[in-house]
C-alpha positions as CSV (number, residue, x, y, z in Angstrom):
1,X,-27.9,-9.2,-23.0
2,X,-25.0,-7.2,-21.6
3,X,-24.5,-3.8,-23.2
4,X,-20.7,-4.2,-23.1
5,X,-18.0,-6.6,-22.0
6,X,-15.0,-5.4,-20.1
7,X,-11.4,-6.3,-21.1
8,X,-10.1,-8.9,-18.6
9,X,-8.7,-7.4,-15.4
10,X,-10.3,-4.0,-16.2
11,X,-12.8,-4.1,-13.3
12,X,-13.0,-5.9,-10.0
13,X,-15.1,-9.0,-10.0
14,X,-18.2,-7.5,-8.4
15,X,-18.4,-4.8,-11.2
16,X,-18.2,-7.6,-13.8
17,X,-21.4,-9.0,-12.4
18,X,-20.0,-11.8,-10.3
19,X,-21.5,-12.5,-6.9
20,X,-20.1,-10.8,-3.9
21,X,-21.1,-10.9,-0.2
22,X,-19.9,-7.4,0.5
23,X,-21.9,-4.9,-1.4
24,X,-25.4,-3.7,-0.6
25,X,-27.8,-1.7,-2.8
26,X,-26.4,1.4,-1.0
27,X,-22.9,0.5,-2.2
28,X,-24.1,-0.1,-5.7
29,X,-25.9,3.2,-6.0
30,X,-22.9,4.9,-4.5
31,X,-20.5,3.3,-7.1
32,X,-22.7,4.5,-10.0
33,X,-22.9,8.0,-8.6
34,X,-19.1,8.1,-8.0
35,X,-18.4,6.8,-11.5
36,X,-20.6,9.4,-13.1
37,X,-19.4,12.4,-11.1
38,X,-15.7,11.5,-10.8
39,X,-15.6,10.3,-14.4
40,X,-16.9,13.6,-15.7
41,X,-15.1,16.0,-13.3
42,X,-11.7,14.2,-12.9
43,X,-11.0,11.1,-14.9
44,X,-11.9,12.6,-18.3
45,X,-9.1,15.2,-18.0
46,X,-6.7,13.5,-15.6
47,X,-4.0,12.6,-18.2
48,X,-4.1,16.1,-19.6
49,X,-3.8,17.7,-16.2
50,X,-1.1,15.3,-15.2
51,X,0.9,16.3,-18.3
52,X,0.4,20.0,-17.3
53,X,1.4,19.2,-13.7
54,X,-1.6,20.9,-12.2
55,X,-5.3,20.2,-11.6
56,X,-7.2,23.5,-12.0
57,X,-8.4,25.1,-8.8
58,X,-12.0,25.0,-10.0
59,X,-12.0,21.2,-9.7
60,X,-11.4,21.3,-6.0
61,X,-14.3,23.7,-5.6
62,X,-16.6,21.5,-7.7
63,X,-15.8,18.5,-5.6
64,X,-16.3,20.5,-2.4
65,X,-19.7,22.0,-3.6
66,X,-21.0,18.5,-4.4
67,X,-19.9,17.0,-1.1
68,X,-17.3,14.8,-2.9
69,X,-14.3,15.5,-0.8
70,X,-15.9,14.1,2.4
71,X,-15.9,10.5,1.2
72,X,-12.1,10.4,1.6
73,X,-12.4,10.6,5.3
74,X,-12.2,7.4,7.3
75,X,-15.5,5.7,8.1
76,X,-17.7,6.1,10.0
77,X,-18.0,9.8,9.0
78,X,-18.1,12.5,11.7
79,X,-21.9,12.7,11.4
80,X,-22.5,15.2,14.1
81,X,-20.0,17.7,12.6
82,X,-21.2,17.1,9.0
83,X,-24.8,17.8,10.0
84,X,-23.8,20.8,11.9
85,X,-22.3,22.3,8.7
86,X,-25.4,21.4,6.8
87,X,-24.1,18.2,5.1
88,X,-26.6,15.4,5.4
89,X,-26.4,13.4,2.2
90,X,-23.8,12.3,-0.4
91,X,-24.5,11.8,-4.1
92,X,-26.4,8.6,-4.9
93,X,-28.7,9.3,-1.9
94,X,-26.2,7.9,0.6
95,X,-26.9,9.3,4.1
96,X,-23.8,10.4,5.9
97,X,-24.7,8.1,8.8
98,X,-24.8,5.0,6.6
99,X,-21.4,5.6,5.0
100,X,-19.0,2.8,5.8
101,X,-15.5,1.7,4.8
102,X,-16.9,-0.1,1.7
103,X,-18.3,3.2,0.5
104,X,-14.9,4.8,1.2
105,X,-13.2,2.0,-0.7
106,X,-15.5,2.4,-3.7
107,X,-14.8,6.1,-3.8
108,X,-11.0,5.6,-3.5
109,X,-11.1,3.0,-6.3
110,X,-13.0,5.3,-8.6
111,X,-10.7,8.3,-7.9
112,X,-7.8,6.2,-9.2
113,X,-9.5,5.0,-12.3
114,X,-7.3,7.2,-14.6
115,X,-4.4,5.0,-13.4
116,X,-2.8,8.0,-11.8
117,X,-2.6,8.9,-8.1
118,X,-1.7,12.6,-8.5
119,X,-4.9,14.1,-9.8
120,X,-7.1,12.5,-7.2
121,X,-4.5,13.0,-4.5
122,X,-4.3,16.7,-5.2
123,X,-8.0,17.0,-4.1
124,X,-8.3,14.5,-1.2
125,X,-5.0,14.0,0.6
126,X,-5.5,16.9,3.0
127,X,-9.1,15.9,3.8
128,X,-8.3,12.3,4.2
129,X,-5.2,12.6,6.4
130,X,-5.1,16.2,7.7
131,X,-8.6,16.5,9.1
132,X,-9.1,13.3,11.0
133,X,-6.7,14.2,13.9
134,X,-8.7,17.4,14.4
135,X,-12.0,15.4,14.6
136,X,-10.6,12.7,16.9
137,X,-8.3,14.6,19.3
138,X,-8.7,18.4,19.0
139,X,-10.4,20.5,21.6
140,X,-14.0,21.6,21.0
141,X,-12.9,25.2,20.6
142,X,-10.2,24.3,18.0
143,X,-12.7,22.2,16.1
144,X,-15.3,24.9,16.1
145,X,-12.8,27.4,14.8
146,X,-11.4,25.4,11.9
147,X,-13.6,22.3,11.0
148,X,-16.5,24.1,9.3
149,X,-14.3,25.7,6.6
150,X,-12.2,22.6,6.2
151,X,-15.2,20.2,5.9
152,X,-16.9,22.4,3.4
153,X,-13.7,22.9,1.3
154,X,-13.5,26.6,1.9
155,X,-10.0,26.2,3.3
156,X,-7.4,23.5,2.6
157,X,-5.2,21.5,4.9
158,X,-2.3,19.1,4.6
159,X,-0.7,16.5,6.8
160,X,3.0,17.4,7.5
161,X,5.0,14.7,9.2
162,X,8.0,13.8,7.0
163,X,11.2,15.8,7.2
164,X,14.5,15.7,5.2
165,X,16.0,13.5,7.9
166,X,13.0,11.6,9.2
167,X,10.7,9.7,6.8
168,X,9.4,6.4,8.0
169,X,11.3,6.9,11.2
170,X,8.7,9.2,12.6
171,X,10.1,9.1,16.2
172,X,13.2,11.1,15.0
173,X,11.3,14.2,13.9
174,X,13.3,17.3,14.7
175,X,11.0,20.2,13.9
176,X,10.7,22.0,17.3
177,X,7.8,23.9,18.9
178,X,8.9,25.8,22.0
179,X,6.6,28.0,24.0
180,X,7.2,31.7,24.0
181,X,8.2,33.5,27.2
182,X,4.6,34.7,27.7
183,X,3.2,31.2,27.2
184,X,0.8,32.3,24.5
185,X,2.5,30.8,21.4
186,X,4.5,27.9,20.2
187,X,7.5,29.0,18.2
188,X,8.1,26.5,15.4
189,X,11.4,25.9,13.7
190,X,12.4,23.3,11.2
191,X,11.4,21.9,7.8
192,X,9.0,19.4,6.3
193,X,9.6,17.7,3.0
194,X,7.5,15.7,0.5
195,X,4.3,17.2,1.8
196,X,1.4,16.5,-0.6
197,X,-0.8,19.5,-1.4
198,X,1.2,21.7,1.0
199,X,1.7,24.4,-1.5
200,X,-2.1,25.1,-1.7
201,X,-2.9,24.6,2.0
202,X,-3.9,27.3,4.5
203,X,-3.0,24.9,7.4
204,X,-1.0,21.8,8.2
205,X,-1.7,19.2,10.8
206,X,2.0,19.1,11.8
207,X,4.2,16.7,13.8
208,X,6.5,18.8,16.0
209,X,8.8,18.1,18.9
210,X,7.6,19.8,22.1
211,X,9.7,17.6,24.5
212,X,12.5,15.1,24.8
213,X,14.0,12.9,22.1
214,X,12.0,9.9,20.9
215,X,8.3,9.3,20.4
216,X,7.3,10.7,23.8
217,X,8.4,14.1,22.9
218,X,6.2,14.5,19.8
219,X,3.0,16.5,19.6
220,X,0.5,17.5,16.8
221,X,0.0,21.2,16.1
222,X,-2.3,23.0,13.7
223,X,0.1,25.3,11.9
224,X,-0.9,28.2,9.6
225,X,0.9,28.0,6.2
226,X,-0.1,30.2,3.2
227,X,0.9,33.8,3.8
228,X,1.8,33.2,7.4
229,X,5.0,35.0,8.7
230,X,8.0,32.7,8.8
231,X,6.6,30.0,6.5
232,X,8.3,29.5,3.1
233,X,7.0,26.8,0.7
234,X,8.2,25.6,-2.7
235,X,7.0,22.7,-4.9
236,X,9.3,19.8,-5.4
237,X,9.9,18.0,-8.7
238,X,9.1,14.4,-8.2
239,X,9.1,11.4,-10.6
240,X,5.4,10.6,-10.4
241,X,2.2,12.0,-8.9
242,X,3.4,15.4,-10.2
243,X,-0.1,17.0,-9.8
244,X,-0.1,16.3,-6.1
245,X,1.7,19.5,-5.2
246,X,4.6,17.9,-3.3
247,X,6.0,20.6,-1.2
248,X,9.1,21.6,0.8
249,X,8.1,23.7,3.9
250,X,10.6,25.8,5.9
251,X,9.5,27.2,9.3
252,X,11.5,30.0,10.8
253,X,10.3,31.2,14.2
254,X,6.7,30.6,13.2
255,X,4.2,31.8,15.9
256,X,1.3,29.4,16.5
257,X,-1.2,30.0,19.2
258,X,-1.0,27.4,22.1
259,X,-4.7,26.8,21.5
260,X,-3.7,25.1,18.2
261,X,-2.3,22.1,20.0
262,X,-4.2,19.0,18.9
263,X,-5.0,16.9,21.9
264,X,-2.2,16.7,24.5
265,X,1.5,17.4,24.4
266,X,3.6,14.2,24.1
267,X,0.7,12.2,22.5
268,X,1.6,13.0,18.9
269,X,3.1,9.6,18.1
270,X,0.0,7.9,19.3
271,X,-2.2,10.2,17.2
272,X,0.0,9.8,14.1
273,X,-0.2,6.0,14.3
274,X,-4.0,5.9,14.5
275,X,-4.0,8.0,11.3
276,X,-1.5,5.8,9.5
277,X,-3.8,2.8,9.2
278,X,-6.4,4.8,7.2
279,X,-3.6,6.2,5.0
280,X,-2.1,2.9,4.3
281,X,-5.4,1.2,3.5
282,X,-6.3,4.1,1.2
283,X,-2.9,3.8,-0.6
284,X,-3.5,0.0,-1.0
285,X,-6.9,0.5,-2.5
286,X,-5.8,3.2,-5.0
287,X,-2.6,1.3,-6.0
288,X,-4.6,-1.8,-6.7
289,X,-6.8,0.1,-9.1
290,X,-3.7,1.6,-10.7
291,X,-2.3,-1.9,-11.2
292,X,-5.6,-2.9,-12.8
293,X,-5.5,0.0,-15.2
294,X,-2.0,-0.8,-16.3
295,X,-2.6,-4.6,-16.8
296,X,-5.9,-4.2,-18.6
297,X,-4.5,-1.6,-20.9
298,X,-1.7,-4.0,-21.8
299,X,-4.3,-6.8,-22.3
300,X,-6.3,-4.7,-24.7
301,X,-3.1,-3.8,-26.6
302,X,-1.8,-7.4,-27.0
303,X,-5.1,-8.5,-28.5
304,X,-4.6,-6.2,-31.5
305,X,-0.8,-5.9,-31.8
306,X,0.7,-8.3,-34.3
307,X,4.3,-9.6,-34.4
308,X,5.7,-12.6,-36.2
309,X,2.5,-13.2,-38.1
310,X,0.1,-13.3,-35.2
311,X,-1.3,-11.2,-32.4
312,X,0.8,-10.9,-29.2
313,X,-1.9,-12.6,-27.1
314,X,-1.3,-15.7,-29.2
315,X,2.3,-15.9,-27.9
316,X,2.6,-18.2,-24.9
317,X,5.2,-16.0,-23.2
318,X,2.8,-13.0,-23.3
319,X,0.0,-15.0,-21.8
320,X,2.4,-16.2,-19.1
321,X,3.4,-12.7,-18.1
322,X,-0.3,-11.5,-18.0
323,X,-1.3,-14.6,-16.0
324,X,1.3,-14.1,-13.3
325,X,0.5,-10.4,-12.9
326,X,-3.2,-11.0,-13.0
327,X,-3.0,-13.6,-10.3
328,X,-1.2,-11.1,-8.0
329,X,-3.7,-8.4,-8.9
330,X,-6.8,-10.3,-8.1
331,X,-5.3,-11.8,-5.0
332,X,-4.4,-8.4,-3.7
333,X,-7.9,-7.0,-4.5
334,X,-9.5,-9.9,-2.6
335,X,-7.3,-9.1,0.4
336,X,-8.2,-5.4,0.2
337,X,-11.9,-6.2,0.1
338,X,-11.5,-8.5,3.1
339,X,-9.8,-5.7,5.0
340,X,-12.4,-3.2,4.1
341,X,-15.2,-5.5,5.1
342,X,-13.5,-6.2,8.5
343,X,-13.3,-2.4,9.0
344,X,-17.1,-2.2,8.7
345,X,-17.5,-4.8,11.5
346,X,-14.8,-3.7,14.0
347,X,-14.6,-0.8,16.3
348,X,-11.7,1.6,15.6
349,X,-9.7,0.7,18.7
350,X,-10.0,-3.0,18.0
351,X,-9.1,-2.6,14.3
352,X,-6.0,-0.5,15.2
353,X,-4.7,-3.4,17.2
354,X,-5.8,-6.4,15.3
355,X,-5.3,-5.0,11.8
356,X,-2.5,-2.5,12.2
357,X,0.4,-4.8,11.2
358,X,-1.6,-6.5,8.5
359,X,-2.6,-3.1,7.1
360,X,1.1,-2.2,6.8
361,X,1.6,-5.6,5.0
362,X,-1.3,-5.0,2.7
363,X,0.1,-1.5,1.8
364,X,3.6,-3.0,1.1
365,X,2.1,-5.8,-1.0
366,X,0.2,-3.2,-3.0
367,X,3.5,-1.6,-4.0
368,X,4.8,-5.0,-5.0
369,X,1.7,-5.7,-7.1
370,X,1.6,-2.4,-8.9
371,X,5.3,-2.7,-9.7
372,X,4.7,-6.1,-11.3
373,X,1.6,-5.1,-13.2
374,X,3.1,-1.8,-14.4
375,X,6.4,-3.4,-15.5
376,X,4.5,-6.2,-17.4
377,X,2.4,-3.5,-19.1
378,X,5.4,-1.5,-20.2
379,X,7.2,-4.6,-21.5
380,X,4.1,-5.7,-23.5
381,X,3.7,-2.3,-25.0
382,X,7.3,-2.4,-26.0
383,X,8.5,0.9,-27.4
384,X,5.1,2.4,-26.9
385,X,5.4,1.7,-23.2
386,X,8.7,3.7,-23.1
387,X,7.1,6.7,-24.8
388,X,5.3,9.5,-22.9
389,X,2.6,9.8,-25.6
390,X,0.5,7.5,-27.7
391,X,-0.8,4.0,-27.1
392,X,1.3,3.1,-24.2
393,X,1.2,6.5,-22.4
394,X,-0.9,5.3,-19.4
395,X,1.4,2.4,-18.8
396,X,4.5,4.6,-18.9
397,X,3.0,7.1,-16.5
398,X,1.8,4.4,-14.0
399,X,5.3,2.9,-14.0
400,X,6.7,6.3,-13.0
401,X,4.3,6.3,-10.1
402,X,5.3,2.9,-8.7
403,X,7.7,4.3,-6.2
404,X,5.0,6.8,-5.1
405,X,3.3,3.8,-3.7
406,X,6.3,1.9,-2.3
407,X,7.8,4.8,-0.4
408,X,5.1,7.2,1.0
409,X,2.9,6.2,3.9
410,X,5.8,4.0,5.3
411,X,8.4,2.7,2.9
412,X,8.1,-0.9,1.8
413,X,10.9,-2.5,3.8
414,X,9.8,-0.7,7.0
415,X,6.2,-1.9,6.4
416,X,7.2,-5.5,5.9
417,X,9.2,-5.4,9.2
418,X,6.6,-3.5,11.1
419,X,3.9,-6.1,10.1
420,X,5.8,-9.0,11.5
421,X,6.7,-7.2,14.7
422,X,3.1,-6.2,15.2
423,X,1.9,-9.7,14.6
424,X,4.5,-11.1,17.0
425,X,3.5,-8.6,19.6
426,X,-0.2,-9.5,19.3
427,X,0.6,-13.2,19.5
428,X,2.7,-12.8,22.6
429,X,0.1,-10.6,24.3
430,X,-2.7,-13.1,23.6
431,X,-0.6,-16.0,24.7
432,X,0.1,-14.3,28.1
433,X,-3.5,-13.5,28.6
434,X,-4.5,-17.1,27.7
435,X,-1.9,-18.4,30.2
436,X,-3.3,-16.2,33.0
437,X,-6.9,-17.3,32.3
438,X,-5.9,-20.9,32.8
439,X,-4.2,-20.2,36.2
């Protein structure tokens, strides 16, 4: 007999004991290890830390010491580098070489189980999005200089792309990096805005303009931040994800060694786009769990809250709201699982082409789903859902984070348009190839 029964929508189907074709024994062991460690070291205090606006520094160190920052990297993991720094195994007995996108999805889902993106994001964003370009494109000497400390969590990094005048329109980035007269340094000038965890980071993987206007003039540069001459940083007050350390960075004649160029000049846009797919899928996974937390909290509430002589769940209009939101939620999760499974079976280059547009669409849809579930939760909690403390606290906070899903990583309208353009491009390319093969 089951030890407990979950509130409807509180867990994805496979964690409710329903059959799934996706998860192996390795994934199941990993999920249990994640829930134990993350529950104890993050989720238990996430609401409190979110209220204070800061996750204590010791939490990052605890995650680093237990190899629990690494799982936010895209799969497969950089096995050679991890073993080089002495990291062979993750909690739950998962070997670094067996870690796949399903493991990553489980980790991301568990990191969001408080319903809030900020606490988990304050730990993982730099690892998840700032390190991969170094692994994929940096020179061996640059990797050897920086990767050991970054992979072991001894130093922190962020991804710095967005600017006051260039968000989803990455090609119009204006921060410049011009070579010094002696050719030994890039001199960086400009500003970066809405940079998650920037305030705590020693380095940034930064998009800069080294050439002409447009995407062909962009490059990636590893830029020193904390304490570096010419760098000024301040935290921004944002509506949600307040523990994420959202930062405004100003760069005034910042000297960066030319050796800190990541890959080749002019290839920055290509590098950025390959990184975006991982970022958008991670956002979709986390947002779907946030939606789940909001809706299940509301479900638990309406089962006990009475009005007009009966519980709210006995009111048809309440059941109707939950049903519509629940259908969106479970459909979105099924799509996310399908994506993640496909990532375990496809090579990176193939997935970037075939799934790029659909990943953008999945990310956009995640924003639509969390908006619906959070809004339904707030409405069903009533006044409690409009109050920052008490029974509806979690629904109120998740609702504040909705736009933190719909805007970062590519704003919703841009993602919807990008998805269709990408699908059209793939169709036209395949049609032309099919035509040539018949000639």
